[in-house]
N, C-alpha and C positions, 0 to 999 in steps of 0.2 A: 596474430592476423595482422591484414599489414593495415598502418595507422591512418589509411584512409579508411577504412571499416569499423576506424572506430567515434563511436557519438556518445559523449558524455551524458549523463543524469535529467540538467536542464531543459536538451536536446526534445525527453518526453512528455513532458506537459504540452508543446509546440503540437511535437504527431498528435497528438491527442486530449483537444482542449477541454473535453468534456470532463477529463481527470477533478479540473478546477473546479466543478459545480458541484453542490451538495443537491442530490435526487433528492426533488420532489413526492411527496404522498398522493396516495393514489383515490380517486375519488371514490373507488370500491369499499375502500376501509373506514375514509370518516361513515359511510352510510350504511356499513353490516356492523358499528359501534353506534351507531346513533338508530339504526332497529333494538340495540339493546338495548338502551336508555329508552326509550320509545316502553318497549316490554317493562323493568321493573321501577317506569313512571305508574304506569293502568295496574302491574302487581303491587303497590304501595297505595297506591288511591283502596284499593279494594280489598286490601289487611287490616286498613284504617277504619276506613269504608266502614263496608259492609263485617267486620271480623270484629272489629274495639268498635264500632257501635259509633264513633266520630263525628261531627260532624265537617267535611272535605270541600265544603263546597265544590260539588260535584260541575256546577252551574259554568265554574272558575276554568276549578282546575283543568275538569276535561277536557271542554275547548284547548286552553294550552295544548296540552298533552296534542291533541287531536294536528292541530297546528304544525307540531313539529313530523307526527305522520305524514301528516300531506305532502306537503316539500320533501318527507324521504325519499315518497312515495313518487315520483313528478320524477326525485332524478335518480331512481331504481329504474322502470322506466321509456323512460328518455336521455339520460346521461351515461356516459361511457364508463363501463366500473374500471378497466383500464386505462383509461387516462390521469399521467401525474398535473393532477392543479400547481398552478406556479402558488408565487411565496402569497401575491396580495387573496386566489382565489381562497388558497388555506383557512386563511386569516377571514378575511370571509367567511366559509361556513363557520373557522371556531368562533367570531365572535356572535353570529346565528345564535347556536350552544349554551355559551353563556346567555345572555339575552332570555333564552327560552327559558334556565334554570332558573337564572333571577327573576323573574314574571312568575316560575313555580313560588319558591318556597316565600315569595313577598306574598302571599296570597294564601302562605299558612304560619305563618309566628316565625316569616325572617329568622333575627340570629337569635330566637327560640330554639327554630326548627335547630333539628342532629344535624339535618339533611342541608341544607345552606355551607356543610367542607363538600359540600361538590360542586362548588364552586371554583373549586383548585383546580376543576382538574383539565378542564379547556386549555387553561394557561399552562400547564405542565405540558402538556402536549402541545404546547406551538413549544416554548423554546424547545422543546428538544428534537421539532424539524424543520423550523422557519427562524424566517435571518434575522436578524437582530433589530430591525425596524417595527416586523409585523407583534416580534413576542414580546416590547415598550407600547405599542399599540393594546394591545390583552391583560399585559398589568395594570395600564392605567384604567384600563374600561371595567376589569375584574373588581378595584380597588374604589373608584368611582360605585359601580356595584353593590358590592357589600356593607359600604356606608349608609346607600339608604334601605340597603337591610334592616340597619336602626328605626329607622323612620317607618315603616307599614304601620297604614289602623288593623289590620286584618291578625286575628290574634289566633295562638298554636289551636289546631282543632284537639275537643278534648269536651268530657266528659263531664256537666258543669264548669264554671269558673275554672278559668286557665287559669296554670300558677303563673305568675308575674317577677321574675327576675327583678332583686336588686339593680340599680345606675348601673353600681362600678361593676358589678357581675354582665352585664352587659355588652360594656366596654371593654371588661380586658376580654371577652367576645369577639367583639373585632378587634382588636390589637391582634389576638393571635391570631387571626382570619388574616390579617393586613400583612401580618411578620409572617407567616407561612407561606402567603404567598409572595409576598416576592421573593420568600428564599430557595422552597421549589422550584420558583421559575429559573432562579439565578444557577442550582444546580447544577438539574437537567442539563441546561445551556451549555457547561461548563465538561459536562458526562457527553452531551449530543455531540457538539465538535469535537471534542476528542477522540469519538468513536470514530466520523465523518472522519477527519486527516486522516487519523489509523486504514482506514475505507479504501482511501485514493493510496494514502504511498505504498500499501500494498498491493494496490492496480497496478499502481508503477515498475512496481518488484518485480512480479509479472511479469512484464511489456521487456523490462529490460533482459531475465534471466530467458524469459525466449526466443529476443533478438540475438541473450550468446551463440543459446541453441542453432540457430539459424546460423549466423556464419563457423561456428563450429564445425556444423552438418555441412558447409560449401567446402570449409577445405578439405574433409573424407573426400566429397564426389571431384574434389579437383585434383584429390589426389587420384582418383579409382579412373579416371579420367588420361591422367598422364599417365597410367602403365594401361589401360588399353588400345592409347591412342600411341605409343612406344613404337609393336610390331607393324601394322600398318604405311605406321611413316619409314620404316626405317626400309620397308618394302619399296616403296617411292624413293626414295633418296639410291637404296642400289638399282631401281629400275631407271633412272631418268640419267644417275652418272656414266651404266652402262652402252645408254643412248646417246649419249654428247660425246665418250670415249669413243665412238661407231663410224659417229657422224659425215658423213659426205655433200651433204645436199648447201641449201643457198646457207651466207651467212647471217640472218635474219633469222631463222628459223636455228642456228643455233647461238644465239644472242636471247632466247625467250628458252632454251634449252637451262642456261643456262643459269635466268633465270628463275626457273620451277630447281633447280639446285640449293640455289645459295636460299630461297624459300620454306625451300623447308628442310635444310640444318639449321637455318634460323626454327621455324618450330620447335626441333628437335633440344633444341636448346635451353627456349622456357620450357617446356616438358621437365629437362632436368633437374632443371632449378625448382619446380613444386614436387619432383624426387626428392629432395634436398631437405625442404620440413615434410614430406609425407609422406611412408614408405605403404600403399596401397597394398594389400590384399594380407597387414598386420593390425590387426583388431589390438593387440596391446600398447601398441607406440598410440593411441588416441586416448587408455585408458591412466599407462602410468608413466610414469616421469620422473627423472631428478627435480629434489623438491624446491634447489634451483635455477634450470629450469624452469618452473614453471615461476619463479616468482620474477623471471625474469622476461615470461612470455609477458607475464602484467601488466609491470611496466614500460617495457615496451611501445607503448602509446605516451609515453610523456616524455621519455630518452631526446626531444627533442623542442623543449620548454625552455630551458636557459637555464633549469638546473640541473648539477651533476645529479647523479643517481650512484649510491654506493652498495655493493654488498658485503657480504660478510656472514657465512655457514660455518658451524665448524658441529661435528659429529662422532660417532665412531667410525661411521665408513661413509659411503653416499647416499642419499637415501629415496626411497623409491614412494610418490605416495599417487595415491591417485586421482588425476587430473580434472576434474568436472567442470561443468559452464557456473556455477554452484559457488566456487573457491578462485575460479578467473575473474568474474563478474564483483563480487566482494576486494578480491587484494586492490582490483584493478580500483576498484571505485575509494581502498583506503591512495592508495600511494598519489592515486590522482587528487584528492587534497591537502596532502604533506603537500605534493609537487605543486601545487596553487599558493601554496602561503609560507613554504620557504624559502631564501633571500640566496643562498647560492645548494646547497646540498640535501637530499634527503637520502636516511644510514634505512638499508636494508636491513634488517639482521637473520640471522633463523641459525636456534639451536636443537637439540635433540637427548635425547638415554633412551633407557631402556622401557621405560613408559611415557615420558611426554615428549609432544611437539612444540616449544613455539617460533613464532617469526615477531618479532619488531619493525615497528617503520615510524619515523621517527626526522625528524626535519627541524630545522636551526631559526624556523616565524618566530610568532609574536609570542605561539603558544594562544593553550584552550584560553575562552574567558572565563575564570572563575566561579563567577555567574551565575553558568551555565555547564560545568565541568556536569554535573554530575547527572545530569539531561540529557546528553552528549545519546543518540544512537535514537533517539525519540524522534519520527517523522516530525518533517519544519521547524525543528529547531536550529540555526545557524550558529554553528559551530563558536567563528571569529572574526574577527572585525579584518574587512581583506584589506592586504598590502597595495601598495600603488603599484598597477600596472598588471595585478596579483587580479584570480578571476573568482567568483564568489558562487554562490550557488543561492537551491531553493530549500535546503535542507536537507535534502533527502536521502545524498547519497553515504553517510554515514549513515543511517536507518535500514535503506537500503545494505550494506554492505555487514552492516550485523548481521540482519533477520539471518541473510543466509548465510553465514558464516557458523549463526549459532544452528540452524540445520543440520549443516554439520560435526555438530558436534563440541564448536569449538566456544571459550570463555572467553567474549572482549576486552579488556578496560582500558579506560584513558584516563589520560594522568600527561601532566607539566615533564618533565624534565627537569633536575635538581640546577645543571647549566642554563637551560632558557632553552625554548623550540616547545611541541606537544611527542606527545613518544600513544601509539597502541601496541597495546602486545596482544597479541592470538595466538594463545594455549588450546589442543587437542589432547584427550588420550592418544599415544599413539596409531592404537588398534583402527580409530576413529581414520587413518588417512595411509594408516600403510597399504601397502598391494598386498594382496592376500595370496598364502602359501597353498602352494598344489595340494591338491585334493588326498596323494601318498602322503608329503609330510604333515596335514592337518593330519592325517588320521595314525602320525608317527610311525610310518610304515618308508622303507626305503628298497628304493626301486634295485633290483638285482639281474642278472642276464638267466636269463631261460635258460637250467639246465636241459645238456641236451639224452 
């Protein structure tokens, strides 16, 4: 593809800035969870109060549950269940659920109530879907409410005098709840953040792949247009030349005829240039190419960046491989990363044998940062400190390349070369890249002339 059609990965988030934002939680999701909580609370009160004959103080506990139900009913009737709440709105909903749970546990024994562990739920949910400020607010609120459970004047519902836990045991329950609260919040926040980062990065990967496929389709369309327009342009050329050769009229019309001939010739020259790259009607030209030709196509947009790109290939013979947008875009990302940090040159080497095809891309730059070498290929992990005058990145280039290459059956490894600089080694099973044999050859058959 022409260089001007190439767009690097850092442009993708600018094309679609929503990819940089975390999606909020739907109002319908919170409403559904709250209905489940209300049903569970009423069931627990019924089992303990009517089944076990314990005093659950229904004059206090039932209104607390009905308050949550009334609020939920209002959102059910008036709210749009498909609306996505903002960070503060979702935090307000979870804060209400937290206070509601606190009020219910506070009036039924406090830390002595086994259901005190439910106060961990809203903060855990917040850590997985909300931002840091909202999560920190809910953690602080939860710690305050858990501490307040220790001073409740309401005993645990019981038949007769309720059991009294020792002070040390109550302190242990309080400490365990606080520790678990903080630990779960940090754990869920970490997992949720990584999941959202990977989802955004995969979305960028999909956009990049679709763009590469559109560019490939554009090349095919241009080749087909060159093929189809060749005949009518040839006819126009012959007719205009014949008319010019036999023209005996005024000079102004002759000038116009000469202009038509020149412009027609120019159009045919343009179509001839297109046909040099693509042969319309030959489907295999777009599917199978020499491995070296594919590497040169992937590196073409970076040959004018002030860094020498060198090629070295070796094998038993010229290797035909399946040309796909995934391969082109992945190799292009890796070469972009290498040329962005190289000082003077990038070396692209390829080799193969009967079983394995390997491609190595190395540069003479500063090399990968050893601290993140094992994490390379993860989304939003920057590889190296950029060299002055070179471009950095968002940490998506290598993730996109690794993801696309693994989809083609490749194994990708990152390392620092012994002589300095970074090196990326890509290895495929030869069967994953090589041009499939014709049907008769696959079946072990050989064609033979028809017998007369």
